[in-house]
N, C-alpha and C positions, 0 to 999 in steps of 0.2 A: 356161402351166403350170397343172395342175389339182391340187387337194388333196382328200384324203379323210381323215376322222377316225373313229376307233373310239371310241365313247362309253364302252363298258364297259371295265373293266380287263383287261389282258392276262392270260392264264392263268398262274398261278404254277407253279413246279416242284414236283414231289412232294418230300416230306421226304427228305433224304439222310443216310446214316449209313455206318459201316464196321464189319463184323464179320469173323471169321476165315473164310478159304476152306477148304471141306471137300472139294468135288469139283466137276466140271464136266460139263455135258451139252451137247454140240455139235449144233446144228441144221444143216441144209444151208447151205453158204456160197454155192452157186450156185443161182440161181433162174431157171427158164426163162422166156422171154418169153411174155406173154399170147398166146393162140392167134390173135387177129385179125391180119390182114396189116398190115405197117408200111411206110410209104414210105421211100425212100432219103433219107439225110441227109448233109450235108456241113458243113464249118466255116462256110460262108457261107449255109447254109440258113435261111430266115426263117420258114417255117411251123412253128407250135407243134405239138409231139407230146407227149401225156401217156401215161405208162405206169404200170401198177399191178401189183405183185407181192405174193404172199402166201407167207410162210414159216410153216407151221403148227407146232404142237407135235410133238414126236417121237411116232411111232406106238407103240401098245401101251397097257398099263394106265396109268391116271393116277398120276403120281408127285408127291411133295410139291414137287419143283422142276420148274417147267415154264414156258417162255417162248415167245412167238411174235411175229412182226413183220408189219406191213403197210408196204410200201415204195412210195413215190410218186416217180417220176422225170419231170422236165419238161425238154424240149429246145425252145429258143426263141432265135432270133437268133444261132445259132452258140454257144450256151451251154447247160450242163447244170446243173440244180438238183435237189436231192433232199430228201425229208422222209420219215423212217421213224418209225412209232409202235412202240415196244418195250413189250410187255405182259407182265405177270406173271399167268399163268392157273393157277398152281399154288397150293399151300397154305402155302408158306414163302417168306421173302424171297429175292430173287435179285439179281444184278447183271449188267450187260452189259459184255463185254470184247472186246478185239482177239483173234481166234482164233489169231493168231500170237504171242501173248505169251510162250510158252515159248521162242521163238527170238529175240524182240525184247523183252527185259526192260525196256527204257527206253521202250517204246511200248505200254504196257498199254491206254491209253485213246485211242490215235490209230490207229484201224483204217483199212486200205486198202479203198477201194471202187472197183470197176471195172465199167464198162459195155462189153461187147464188141460188135464188129461181126460179123454173121453171115459176112461175107466174109473175116474175119480181122483181127486188130489190135484196138486199144482206142479207143473214143470218148473215154473218160476213164479214167485210172488215177492216183489221187491220195489223199493224206491232207489236202489243203489245203481251206480254206474251210469248216471243220467246226465245228459246235456240238454237243458231246457231253458232257453234264454228269456225267462219271464221275470218280472212283468214286462210284457211287450205288447204294444198296440200295433196291430197289423192293418195296414191300409187296404181298401178295397182292391182286389186283384193281386195282392201280395201274399206271401206265405212265410211261415216260420217252420222250425223243425224240432222234433224230439228225437234224441239219439240215446240208445242204451248200449254201453259197452258190454262185452261178453260177461254173462253171469252163469254160474254153474247150474246145470240141469239137476233137478231133484226127482228121484223116483224114476218111473218108466211108464210107458203106455203109448197110446195114439194121440197126437195133438188134437185138442178140442177147441173150445171157445177161447178167444182172446178178450179179456176184460180190461178195459182201459178207462181209468178214472181221469179223463181229460174232457172238458167241455168248453164251448165258446161262449163268451159274454160280450155285451156291447162295449163295456169299459170296466176298468177297475179303478184304482186310485188310492183314496184315503192317504196313508202315510207311506205308501210304497214308492220306491224310486226305480225308474227305468234302468235296465241294463245298458251298458255302453258297448256298442258293436266294435269289434276289432278285426282288421283285415288280416287274412292268412295268406302268405305267399310262399313260394318255393317248396311246395309239399312233395315229399319223397317218401318211399317206403322200401324196406328190405326184409327178406326172410332170414330170421335168426335161427331157424331150425326148431324142432320140437313143437311146431304149431304156433310159434310166437312171431308176430310181426312188429317191427319197429318203424314208427312214423316220425318224421322230422319236418321242420318248416320254420318259417319266420313270422312272428307276430308283429304287426305294425299298428301302433296307436295313432290314429289320425284325427281324433276328436278334440284332443287337448284336455282330457278329463283329469281332474285332480283327485278322483276317488282312490282311496288307499286300499284297494282290494286286488288280489291276484286274479288273473283271467282264468276262465274255464274254457277248455278246448274240446271239440268233438269232431271226429273224422269218420265219415261213412264211405265204404268201398263198394264199387260196382263192377260187374263183369262187362264184357264187350257188348252183350245184348241188353245191358241196362239193369240186370238183376242185382239186387242187394246181396253182398257176400260178406258182411260183417262190419264191425265198427270198433273204434278205440276212443275212449273218453278219459280226459284228465280233469279232475275237479278243481275248483278255484282254491288252490292253496299255494304256498310259496310267497315270493316277493311280489309286491304290487307292480303293475306296468305303468311307468311314468308317462306324462304327456309327451307325445311325439317319439316315444322310444321304439326302437326295433330290437327284437329279442328272439334268438333262436330257441326252439323247443324240441324236445325228443320225448316220446312216450311209447310204451309197449303194451301189447294186448294179445289175447288168445281168441280162438273161435273164428278166425277169419280164414276164408278160402284163398290163401295167399296167391297160389298159382293162377287163380281166375281173375285177379284184379287187373282191370284195364283203366279205371278212373277212380278218383277220390274227390269227395266234396268235404271241405274243411270249414269249420265255423269256430268263432271265438267271441267271448263276451266278458266284460268286467261286470260282475253282479253288484 
């Protein structure tokens, strides 16, 4: 087994808050595949494939509310991982929501993400394995993340459209409570063999929150050239993180190009 450690502290989440929803601006949910040809993939396919998609701001004059996304998709060892950077490029705070929330009122912050096969069918269609620290209000110039830990590839074919049910809105609110950001320190990883990576670190609660929920943790890995090479996500279960508490965590996942890891970005939130 090999182990790597990240000496610097993991990136903390941006500040989170809740204000009232005024209106929504919906960006495109379907993002076409990059123009370069892609090889055929199957559930047992071992070759790593990295895809990058851009969802720009809506066309037209600059408006106070404006968001955009860079989306990274990594297929490796029959698994799919995702890392999205969600940016506020407008002049007012925004939040990112499930585009289907009008029809799914109990799933405002559990968006569906789907990677299609060009030949028909879906490589993945899921809400699972997700780190998405919402409700979150992102200040102008700041960003948030969506991370999906490895999910099993279904079927086979050539990767096609990425369909992402995430949109930006001016604000949300109602009875929603903002997530509490948690600092992540001492991030390290090691290869357990058989394509499994183990990630460890320390959660540091610095806000003094009394919320009795367990934290959710997401770690995205990158190669030396900055390419996304997989992710591990731990949902919010287990014991609550107490005010001012420091707690070690360990989690495991598949689908990561472990030998290529040069950097890790770790996030945690108390939902």
